[in-house]
Each structure stands twice: as structure tokens, then as C-alpha cells.
C-alpha positions as CSV (number, residue, x, y, z in Angstrom):
1,M,20.5,-26.6,-18.2
2,N,19.7,-23.6,-20.3
3,Q,15.8,-24.1,-20.0
4,K,16.1,-23.7,-16.1
5,I,18.1,-20.6,-16.3
6,I,16.0,-19.0,-19.2
7,S,12.7,-19.7,-16.9
8,T,14.1,-18.4,-13.5
9,I,15.5,-15.2,-15.7
10,I,11.6,-14.9,-17.1
11,I,10.2,-15.4,-13.5
12,F,12.3,-13.0,-11.7
13,S,11.6,-10.1,-14.7
14,L,7.8,-10.8,-14.2
15,I,8.7,-9.7,-10.2
16,T,10.1,-6.9,-10.8
17,V,8.1,-5.8,-13.0
18,I,4.6,-6.7,-11.9
19,P,4.6,-4.3,-8.6
20,T,5.6,-1.4,-10.7
21,V,2.3,-2.0,-13.3
22,Y,0.2,-3.3,-10.6
23,G,1.0,-2.3,-7.6
24,Q,0.0,-5.5,-6.0
25,L,3.7,-7.5,-4.7
26,E,6.1,-5.0,-2.2
27,F,9.5,-6.0,-1.1
28,G,11.1,-5.7,2.2
29,A,9.2,-5.3,5.7
30,E,7.4,-2.1,6.8
31,A,9.9,0.6,7.5
32,N,10.7,1.7,11.2
33,Q,9.7,5.7,11.2
34,K,11.1,7.9,12.9
35,S,8.2,10.7,12.4
36,V,5.5,11.3,10.3
37,E,4.5,15.1,9.7
38,V,1.4,16.6,8.0
39,F,2.4,20.9,7.8
40,I,-0.6,23.0,6.7
41,D,-1.0,26.7,6.6
42,K,-4.1,29.0,6.0
43,S,-4.0,28.1,2.3
44,E,-4.7,25.1,0.6
45,N,-0.7,23.9,0.9
46,V,-0.5,20.5,2.6
47,N,2.7,19.1,2.9
48,V,4.2,15.5,4.1
49,K,7.5,14.5,5.3
50,H,8.7,11.2,6.5
51,T,11.9,10.6,8.5
52,V,13.2,7.0,8.3
53,Y,15.7,5.3,10.4
54,S,18.8,3.8,8.7
55,S,18.2,0.5,7.9
56,N,20.7,-3.0,6.4
57,N,17.7,-3.7,4.2
58,P,15.0,-2.5,2.1
59,A,11.9,-0.9,3.7
60,N,8.5,-0.4,2.3
61,V,7.2,3.3,3.7
62,P,3.3,3.5,3.6
63,V,2.2,7.2,2.3
64,F,-0.8,9.6,1.9
65,F,-3.1,9.6,-0.8
66,G,-2.9,12.0,-3.1
67,I,0.8,12.5,-4.2
68,I,1.8,15.3,-6.2
69,E,4.4,13.2,-8.0
70,D,6.7,16.2,-9.1
71,S,6.7,17.0,-5.3
72,L,8.5,13.4,-4.4
73,K,11.4,14.2,-3.1
74,I,13.7,11.5,-1.6
75,T,17.3,12.1,0.1
76,N,19.7,10.8,2.9
77,D,20.5,13.2,6.1
78,E,22.9,14.8,4.0
79,G,20.4,16.1,1.1
80,V,22.0,14.1,-1.0
81,E,19.2,12.4,-3.7
82,I,18.7,8.8,-3.5
83,E,16.9,6.1,-6.0
84,F,13.5,4.4,-4.6
85,G,11.1,2.6,-6.0
86,R,6.9,2.7,-5.8
87,T,3.9,1.0,-5.7
88,G,0.4,1.8,-7.1
89,N,-1.6,2.4,-10.1
90,D,-2.9,5.0,-12.0
91,V,-6.1,4.8,-10.0
92,E,-5.3,4.4,-6.6
93,G,-2.0,6.5,-6.9
94,I,1.4,5.7,-5.0
95,T,0.6,3.8,-2.1
96,S,3.7,3.2,-0.6
97,L,6.8,3.9,-1.3
98,L,10.3,1.2,-1.3
99,I,13.4,2.8,-0.3
100,F,16.6,1.1,-0.2
101,A,19.3,0.1,2.1
102,S,21.2,3.2,3.8
103,K,23.4,4.0,6.5
104,E,21.9,7.2,7.3
105,N,18.1,8.1,7.8
106,T,16.1,8.8,5.0
107,I,13.9,12.2,4.3
108,I,10.7,11.8,2.2
109,E,9.0,14.8,1.3
110,Y,5.9,15.2,-0.9
111,S,2.6,17.6,-1.7
112,L,-0.6,16.3,-1.2
113,T,-3.4,17.8,-3.8
114,D,-6.9,17.9,-3.1
115,V,-7.3,16.9,0.4
116,K,-7.7,20.8,1.7
117,T,-10.8,22.3,0.9
118,L,-12.5,25.8,1.3
119,D,-16.1,26.3,2.0
120,N,-17.5,29.0,3.5
121,N,-14.6,30.7,5.4
122,L,-13.7,27.2,6.7
123,W,-11.0,25.2,5.7
124,S,-11.6,21.2,6.2
125,L,-8.4,18.8,5.9
126,N,-8.9,14.8,5.2
127,L,-6.6,13.0,6.1
128,E,-6.1,8.8,6.6
129,Y,-2.8,7.2,7.3
130,P,-2.3,3.6,9.2
131,K,0.6,4.9,11.5
132,T,0.9,7.5,14.2
133,F,1.9,10.9,12.6
134,S,1.5,14.6,13.7
135,I,0.0,17.8,12.3
136,I,2.0,20.6,12.6
137,I,0.1,23.7,12.3
138,N,0.9,27.6,11.3
139,N,1.1,29.7,14.2
140,E,-1.3,31.9,12.6
141,I,-3.8,29.1,13.5
142,N,-5.0,29.7,17.2
143,S,-7.2,27.0,17.2
144,I,-9.2,24.0,15.0
145,F,-12.0,21.3,14.6
146,L,-10.6,17.9,15.1
147,N,-13.7,15.5,14.5
148,N,-15.8,18.7,15.4
149,N,-14.1,19.2,18.7
150,L,-12.3,22.4,19.5
151,I,-8.8,22.6,20.0
152,E,-7.2,25.7,21.7
153,L,-3.5,25.4,20.4
154,G,-2.4,27.9,22.5
155,N,1.3,27.8,22.7
156,K,1.2,24.3,20.7
157,N,2.3,24.0,17.2
158,G,0.4,20.9,16.5
159,I,-1.3,17.9,17.3
160,T,-0.2,14.1,16.9
161,I,-2.8,11.6,15.8
162,N,-1.8,8.3,17.9
163,G,-1.9,5.0,16.3
164,G,-3.2,6.8,12.7
165,G,-6.8,6.6,11.5
166,S,-9.0,8.9,9.6
167,I,-9.4,12.6,10.8
168,N,-11.1,15.6,9.6
169,L,-9.7,18.8,10.4
170,Q,-11.0,21.9,9.9
171,H,-10.0,26.0,10.8
172,Y,-11.4,29.1,9.8
173,A,-9.7,31.1,6.7
174,N,-10.2,34.1,8.6
175,V,-11.5,34.2,12.0
176,P,-15.0,35.9,12.7
177,I,-15.1,37.4,16.1
178,T,-17.8,38.8,17.5
179,I,-17.0,40.7,21.3
180,K,-20.1,41.3,23.4
181,E,-19.4,43.6,26.8
182,V,-20.9,42.4,29.5
183,E,-21.3,44.9,32.8
184,W,-22.3,44.2,36.2
185,E,-22.1,46.6,38.7
186,E,-18.2,48.3,38.4
187,N,-17.2,45.1,37.0
188,K,-16.8,44.4,32.9
189,F,-16.5,41.4,31.1
190,N,-15.9,40.4,27.5
191,V,-18.0,37.7,26.1
192,E,-16.0,36.3,22.6
193,I,-18.4,34.7,20.3
194,I,-16.6,33.0,17.0
195,S,-18.9,31.6,14.3
196,N,-19.7,32.3,10.8
197,S,-23.3,33.1,11.9
198,E,-24.1,35.9,12.2
199,I,-24.8,36.7,16.1
200,Q,-28.2,38.9,17.3
201,K,-29.9,39.7,20.1
202,F,-27.6,39.0,22.9
203,N,-28.4,39.1,26.4
204,F,-26.7,38.4,30.1
205,N,-29.5,37.4,32.7
206,Q,-27.4,37.6,36.2
207,E,-30.5,36.4,37.9
208,E,-31.3,33.0,35.6
209,K,-27.4,32.9,35.5
210,S,-27.7,33.1,31.2
211,I,-26.8,34.1,28.5
212,T,-29.0,34.0,25.2
213,F,-28.4,35.2,21.6
214,Q,-29.8,34.5,18.2
215,I,-28.2,32.7,15.3
216,D,-29.5,32.7,11.7
217,D,-27.6,29.8,9.9
218,E,-27.6,26.2,10.6
219,N,-24.4,23.7,10.8
220,E,-22.3,26.5,11.6
221,F,-19.5,26.4,14.4
222,V,-20.3,28.6,17.4
223,T,-17.4,29.0,20.1
224,I,-18.2,30.8,22.8
225,T,-15.4,32.2,25.4
226,M,-15.9,34.3,28.5
227,S,-14.6,34.6,32.1
228,E,-15.5,31.6,34.2
229,E,-16.1,34.3,37.0
230,L,-19.0,35.6,34.8
231,L,-20.4,32.6,34.5
232,G,-19.5,29.0,36.0
233,G,-20.4,25.5,34.7
234,P,-21.5,22.8,34.8
235,Y,-23.4,24.2,31.2
236,V,-26.6,23.1,30.0
237,V,-27.2,24.8,26.5
238,L,-30.6,24.5,24.8
239,L,-31.3,25.7,20.8
240,D,-34.9,26.4,21.2
241,N,-35.5,24.9,24.9
242,E,-34.0,21.7,23.6
243,K,-30.8,20.0,24.8
244,I,-28.3,19.9,22.2
245,Q,-24.5,19.0,22.8
246,Y,-21.3,20.9,23.1
247,N,-17.7,20.4,23.8
248,L,-16.0,22.4,26.9
249,V,-12.7,23.7,26.6
250,K,-10.6,25.2,29.9
251,N,-7.6,27.6,29.7
252,E,-6.5,29.3,33.3
253,S,-9.5,31.6,34.1
254,T,-11.6,31.7,30.9
255,I,-13.7,28.4,29.4
256,S,-14.6,28.0,25.7
257,L,-18.1,26.3,24.8
258,N,-17.8,25.1,21.5
259,L,-21.4,24.0,19.4
260,K,-22.6,22.8,16.1
261,P,-26.4,24.2,15.4
262,Q,-28.2,21.9,13.4
263,S,-30.7,24.6,12.9
264,T,-31.1,28.4,13.1
265,G,-33.3,30.0,16.8
266,Q,-32.4,31.2,20.1
267,V,-29.0,29.4,22.1
268,T,-29.0,29.6,25.6
269,I,-26.2,28.7,27.7
270,I,-27.2,28.4,31.4
271,G,-24.8,28.3,33.8
272,T,-24.6,27.1,38.1
273,T,-22.7,30.2,39.3
274,V,-22.4,34.0,38.5
275,I,-21.0,36.7,39.3
276,P,-22.8,38.0,42.8
277,E,-24.8,41.3,42.9
278,F,-21.8,42.7,45.8
279,S,-24.3,45.2,47.2
280,M,-26.2,42.2,48.7
281,F,-23.0,40.8,50.3
282,I,-21.6,43.9,51.8
283,P,-23.4,43.6,54.9
284,L,-23.1,39.6,55.8
285,I,-19.2,40.2,55.0
286,M,-19.0,43.2,56.9
287,G,-21.1,41.6,59.9
288,F,-18.6,38.3,59.5
289,M,-15.3,40.5,59.5
290,I,-16.6,42.3,63.0
291,I,-17.0,38.4,64.3
292,L,-13.4,37.5,63.7
293,T,-12.3,40.9,64.8
294,V,-13.1,41.5,68.3
295,P,-11.8,38.7,69.6
296,L,-8.2,39.0,68.1
297,M,-8.7,42.7,69.9
298,K,-9.2,41.4,73.1
299,K,-6.5,38.2,72.7
300,F,-3.4,41.2,71.2
301,S,-2.8,44.8,72.3
302,L,-0.2,47.6,71.5
303,R,2.3,48.4,73.6
């Protein structure tokens, strides 16, 4: 009998130790998370906050890779620190946290290291998480590139990655803007180009419905924002006469074309509509107005 009791104690002790040392076993079901938020700004700082619903049972919370352990803090809704467990090892780092039963929501906060890097004025953030999570972005950042696609934030404060997954998010440390003014008749339009690449030989051709310019760097984002009245779509974008891909973002009366040329050369943006030559259309407009006005004058008179 004593031998059975001793054996039970030994087995229980091993089960208690193994998750801490090897990170192979987990207790409890997966936690029901209210939200998972990643906060980024214009520096290398990346902070994470999990809000977990109250539960009568222990629960496991998967975490992002690269936790700075000194930053890890777990509290309840009232800010009181609570005990927790962890799984993982020195190679993997912490892979999930075990939170105990609580009548209140649990708040998990920590910072990440080595997930955001700066290269040639462009911050790059790589994240992977198995569940839906949100990225909250500092309001000083107006646009981002998500997996190479341009997203204009406008009055939004971030994005949500539904279902989780791996993402690469990039944004400029300092936005490199070039503004070219286009004049046609009495109208002036600004064409805004954002790129780390130097923009040269810019030209707007009204007859060919096109904008051209030279870029001297490869694999750099180029974002062109202009009035849709100046050059309307659909668009074709060429690099030295070869068609290249782009993504289009519409914002009220303006459009933004984002591309990432793989080599240097001349970029040509061709639209299907362009601001008309008003001098050509004035006689037609006047004649059309006269045709409409004559019947109206016969039908109505002043008295």
C-alpha cells in the first residue's frame, strides 16, 4: 500500500516537472480570448496584450515568439498580479502560458524582441499567431504595406488578421514624398510619389493618357497618389515596356497605385481616361445648350 502511494507521488512529481523543463505537456483547455492586440509605433518597440475571459478552469494561452521575459506581466481586471505557469524551453522560448481559474478577466502583457527591423528607412515586422489578432498602429503612421500590399489607414487605427497566420508588415520610418505639379489649361494637379527610390524625368502626357518617370533603385516600393480626374482607370503599369503588377487603393476622389519594380528603369502608368482638352469641347457644349434652350423658351414666357 505504501509502495503504491510512493509511486503515485513520484508520477505526480514527474508530471509537474516535465512541462517546465521540456515544454511537451500542457494542462487545461485552450483559453477563450476576448482580444489579442499587437501595438507598434515608429520605432522597434512591439508590445502585446491578451485579454482572456474569466474561467472556472485553468487554460492555456498561445503567445507570440520572442517574448522579453522581464516584460511579462499578468494581472486581473483590477491590476492585481496573479500567478501563472509557462511552457517552452531555452531553444523555443515561451510557447504558451497557463493561467489559473479566475472569476475576472486576465490581462497578459509583454514586449517582443527581434521581430521588427529597420532597413533603408523601412521598418519590417514579421509575426505569426494561430488565432485572430489585431495590430494597433500609432496614428503617426498613415499607410502600411501588408504582405507587399498597400493599405491606407485613413482614420482607422489598425488592422485585424482574421484566423491568424503569418504576416509581414512594413512602414516607412520617415515618409519620402516627392510632389510633382501637373498643369493643364487653368487646372493644377498634384501627383504625390512616395518611395525610397529617387524619382527622375517625371512627365504627364495628356494625349497618350500616361505618366512616366525614371527610378534608379530596384525592389523599392513606389506609391503614386493622384486625382482620378487627372488620370482615370483601369490602368496598365509598365517597366521599360514590360507589364508589371500593382495594387490599387481608392480614397474618395483620389487613387493610389502601389508597385515594387524588381529592377531600375522607366515606369509608365497608362490610364483610359484623362482630363479633357476643354478648348475642343467648348463649341460642342455651347451648341448642345442652345438646342436644349430653344424649346424651353417656346414653352415658357415671362409675364
